[in-house]
matplotlib code that plots the C-alpha trace (Angstrom):
import matplotlib.pyplot as plt

x = [1.3, 3.4, 2.2, 0.7, 2.8, 2.3, 3.8, 6.6, 5.8, 3.5, 1.5, 4.5, 5.5, 5.0, 3.7, 0.6, 0.0, 0.0, -1.8, -4.7, -5.7, -8.5, -7.3, -4.5, -6.9, -6.3, -2.6, -2.9, -4.4, -1.7, 1.0, -0.5, -0.4, 3.2, 4.3, 2.8, 5.4, 8.2, 8.1, 9.7, 7.6, 4.5, 5.3, 5.6, 2.1, 0.5, 1.8, 1.1, -2.0, -5.7, -6.4, -8.7, -11.0, -10.7, -9.8, -11.6, -10.6, -6.9, -7.4, -8.9, -6.0, -3.5, -5.2, -5.3, -1.5, -0.7, -3.0, -1.4, 2.1, 1.2, -1.2, -0.7, 1.4, 5.1, 4.2, 1.3, 3.4, 6.2, 3.8, 2.3, 5.8, 6.7, 3.5, 4.3, 7.9, 6.8, 4.3, 6.9, 9.5, 7.4, 6.7, 8.6, 7.8, 9.3, 10.8, 8.8, 11.8, 14.5, 12.6, 14.6, 12.8, 13.2, 12.0, 9.5, 11.3, 14.4, 15.5, 15.4, 11.7, 10.8, 12.6, 10.6, 7.2, 8.2, 9.4, 6.5, 4.1, 5.5, 6.3, 2.7, 1.3, 3.5, 3.0, -0.7, -1.2, 0.9, -0.9, -4.2, -3.3, -1.9, 0.6, 4.1, 7.4, 10.6, 11.9, 8.7, 8.9, 12.4, 11.4, 8.5, 10.8, 13.3, 10.5, 9.3, 12.5, 11.0, 8.2, 10.8, 12.5, 9.3, 9.2, 12.9, 14.9, 18.0, 16.9, 20.2, 19.5, 16.2, 15.9, 15.4, 15.0, 13.2, 16.5, 17.4, 13.9, 14.4, 17.8, 16.3, 13.7, 16.2, 18.3, 15.4, 13.6, 15.5, 14.0, 10.5, 8.2, 4.7, 4.2, 1.1, 0.7, 1.0, -1.6, -4.0, -3.5, -4.0, -7.2, -8.4, -7.5, -9.5, -12.6, -12.6, -15.8, -17.9, -18.0, -20.9, -23.1, -22.8, -23.1, -26.2, -28.6, -27.4, -27.9, -31.5, -31.9, -31.6, -29.5, -26.4, -24.5, -23.0, -20.7, -19.2, -18.7, -17.4, -14.8, -13.8, -13.2, -11.1, -9.0, -8.5, -7.3, -4.9, -3.5, -3.1, -1.2, 1.7, 4.9, 5.0, 7.5, 5.2, 2.2, 4.2, 5.0, 1.2, 0.9, -0.3, 1.2, 3.3, 1.7, 1.7, -2.0, -2.7, -0.9, -2.7, -6.0, -5.1, -4.1, -7.5, -9.4, -7.6, -7.8, -11.5, -11.9, -9.9, -12.1, -15.2, -13.7, -12.6, -16.2, -17.4, -18.0, -14.8, -16.2, -16.4, -12.9, -11.1, -10.7, -10.9, -7.1, -6.5, -9.1, -7.7, -4.2, -5.5, -7.2, -4.0, -2.1, -4.6, -4.4, -0.6, -0.7, -3.0, -0.6, 1.3, 5.0, 7.0, 9.2, 12.7, 14.1]
y = [31.4, 28.5, 27.2, 23.7, 20.9, 17.2, 16.2, 13.8, 11.3, 12.6, 11.0, 9.4, 7.5, 3.8, 5.0, 6.7, 3.8, 1.4, 3.5, 4.1, 0.5, 0.1, -3.4, -1.8, -1.8, -5.5, -4.8, -2.5, -5.3, -7.7, -5.2, -5.0, -8.8, -8.8, -5.9, -7.5, -10.3, -7.9, -8.1, -4.7, -2.9, -4.6, -3.6, 0.0, -0.1, -2.0, 0.4, 3.6, 3.0, 3.0, 0.9, -1.4, 1.4, 3.4, 0.8, 2.5, 5.9, 4.9, 3.2, 6.4, 8.5, 6.1, 6.1, 10.0, 10.0, 7.7, 9.6, 12.9, 11.5, 9.8, 12.3, 15.5, 18.4, 18.4, 20.8, 18.6, 15.5, 17.1, 18.6, 15.1, 13.7, 16.5, 15.7, 12.0, 12.6, 15.0, 12.3, 9.4, 11.6, 11.7, 7.9, 5.2, 1.5, -1.3, -4.3, -7.3, -9.6, -7.4, -4.8, -2.1, 1.2, 2.3, 5.0, 4.1, 6.1, 3.9, 3.6, -0.3, -0.2, 2.6, 0.6, -2.6, -0.8, 0.9, -2.3, -4.4, -1.8, -1.1, -4.7, -5.6, -2.9, -4.2, -8.0, -7.7, -5.6, -7.8, -10.9, -9.2, -8.7, -5.2, -5.3, -4.3, -5.5, -6.1, -2.6, -1.0, -3.1, -1.8, 1.8, 1.6, 0.6, 3.3, 5.9, 4.9, 5.9, 9.4, 8.2, 6.6, 10.0, 11.5, 9.4, 10.2, 7.5, 8.0, 6.8, 5.2, 2.8, 1.7, -1.2, 0.3, -2.8, -6.2, -7.9, -5.6, -6.1, -9.9, -9.6, -7.4, -9.9, -12.7, -10.6, -9.6, -12.9, -14.3, -11.3, -12.2, -14.4, -14.9, -13.2, -12.8, -9.3, -10.4, -13.1, -10.7, -8.1, -10.7, -11.8, -8.3, -7.6, -10.6, -9.8, -6.1, -4.3, -3.0, 0.7, 2.5, 2.7, -1.0, -2.1, 0.0, -2.3, -5.3, -3.4, -2.8, -6.5, -6.6, -9.2, -7.8, -10.9, -9.9, -7.1, -9.3, -12.3, -10.2, -8.6, -12.1, -13.2, -10.2, -10.7, -14.4, -13.4, -10.8, -13.4, -15.9, -13.3, -13.3, -14.9, -18.6, -17.9, -15.4, -17.7, -20.4, -18.0, -17.5, -21.3, -22.0, -24.0, -22.3, -24.4, -23.3, -24.1, -21.5, -18.9, -20.0, -19.7, -16.2, -15.3, -16.4, -14.5, -11.3, -11.3, -11.8, -9.0, -6.6, -7.4, -6.6, -3.3, -2.2, -2.7, 0.0, 3.6, 5.7, 8.0, 5.0, 3.8, 7.0, 8.9, 12.7, 13.1, 11.1, 13.2, 16.4, 15.3, 14.6, 18.0, 19.7, 17.9, 19.0, 22.6, 22.6, 21.1, 23.9, 26.6, 28.4, 27.7, 30.4, 32.5, 33.1, 36.4]
z = [-5.6, -7.0, -10.4, -10.3, -11.7, -12.4, -9.1, -8.3, -11.0, -13.9, -16.6, -18.3, -15.2, -14.5, -11.1, -12.7, -14.9, -12.0, -9.5, -11.9, -11.2, -8.7, -7.9, -5.8, -2.8, -2.6, -2.8, 0.1, 2.3, 1.1, 2.2, 5.7, 6.1, 4.9, 7.1, 10.2, 10.0, 11.1, 14.9, 15.5, 12.9, 14.2, 17.8, 16.5, 15.0, 17.8, 20.6, 18.8, 16.6, 17.3, 14.3, 16.2, 17.3, 14.0, 11.4, 8.5, 9.4, 9.4, 6.1, 4.6, 6.0, 4.6, 1.2, 1.3, 1.9, -0.9, -3.2, -2.3, -2.9, -6.2, -7.8, -5.9, -6.8, -5.8, -2.9, -1.7, -1.8, 0.1, 2.7, 3.2, 3.8, 6.3, 8.3, 8.4, 9.4, 12.2, 13.5, 13.3, 15.1, 18.2, 18.4, 20.1, 21.0, 23.0, 21.3, 22.6, 22.4, 24.0, 26.0, 24.1, 23.4, 19.8, 17.5, 14.9, 12.3, 12.3, 8.7, 8.8, 9.8, 7.3, 4.6, 5.4, 5.3, 2.0, 0.2, 1.5, 0.2, -3.2, -3.9, -3.0, -5.3, -8.2, -7.6, -7.2, -10.3, -12.5, -11.3, -11.9, -15.5, -15.6, -18.5, -17.3, -18.8, -16.9, -17.7, -16.4, -13.2, -12.5, -13.5, -11.0, -8.2, -9.1, -9.2, -5.8, -4.3, -4.4, -2.1, 0.2, 0.4, 1.7, 4.8, 5.6, 3.8, 1.8, -1.7, -2.3, 0.5, -0.9, -3.5, -6.9, -9.2, -9.0, -8.4, -5.5, -4.0, -4.2, -2.6, 0.2, 1.0, 1.1, 3.6, 5.9, 6.0, 9.0, 11.0, 10.2, 12.2, 13.4, 16.7, 18.9, 17.7, 14.0, 14.5, 16.2, 13.4, 10.7, 12.3, 12.6, 8.9, 7.9, 9.9, 10.8, 12.1, 9.2, 8.6, 10.3, 7.2, 6.6, 10.2, 10.9, 9.1, 11.0, 14.3, 13.1, 12.6, 8.9, 7.0, 5.4, 4.5, 1.1, 2.2, 4.9, 2.8, -0.1, 2.2, 3.5, 0.0, -0.8, 2.4, 1.6, -1.9, -0.4, 2.0, -0.8, -2.9, -0.3, -1.3, -0.5, 2.3, 4.0, 3.7, 5.5, 8.3, 8.8, 9.1, 5.6, 2.8, 0.1, -2.6, -6.3, -6.4, -3.7, -5.8, -9.0, -7.2, -6.1, -9.6, -11.0, -8.2, -8.6, -12.4, -12.1, -9.6, -11.8, -14.8, -12.7, -11.4, -14.9, -16.1, -13.6, -14.8, -14.8, -12.1, -9.8, -10.6, -10.3, -7.1, -6.8, -6.5, -9.8, -11.6, -10.2, -11.4, -15.0, -15.1, -13.9, -16.7, -19.3, -18.1, -18.2, -21.8, -22.9, -21.8, -24.5, -24.5, -22.8, -25.2, -24.2, -25.6]

ax = plt.figure().add_subplot(projection="3d")
ax.plot(x, y, z, "-o")
ax.set_aspect("equal")
plt.show()
């Protein structure tokens, strides 16, 4: 059996530092709002996904994938990548503008999803108060090229610094627009059906306002955290005051989350990764004759 290792990143990486933050669940929602603005990528999701019927199941599967690639062993991360590549290789969609059928694993689409996701993680965390200097920001983007390779991208074609991400957004923005599918997805993300355990009391005639209103507040914050140009595509105003309000909200939410007990803040994959590191640290150094 292969000996366990620290995975693709390890405890000294910026990736582990960043993804230890529970505030990243807001970043995940922000990335979905952003990804929906790419018509071709959105068509690939809408025509192949059952997210409307199984929104929370899909969310859990996505979180499991990210957790496996970030905190799993190298073998676990690579296996998760293989499964995802096999799934994508079977899927196609029709471009709503041209009628062209395309594969959902086209490099341009995979790159868009990757950049929108990692930039959302990083931007949300920094605005929530996670201390990261400019060198750590660039290091995170460079580290995340390993995640890009798992989905089938050539790492050299993926932005690896903050400047390269900014240049990439500038280049791709002319392709982005609000489509009917993007609007429907954004509406769904803002007011999805509650998970079964939360919706059951309402079906029994019990008032369950707080979870719904709390989620609406989080969704509103995620939308407000988008870049000004993306908010304008959604029909909003790219005002500095909107960004400032989002910063205040996400910082307050991070403070509330960090006050929770550690067992509530850390997922099982993160705890397992820490335990694995501790075991490896306790091993006696091998002696070379």
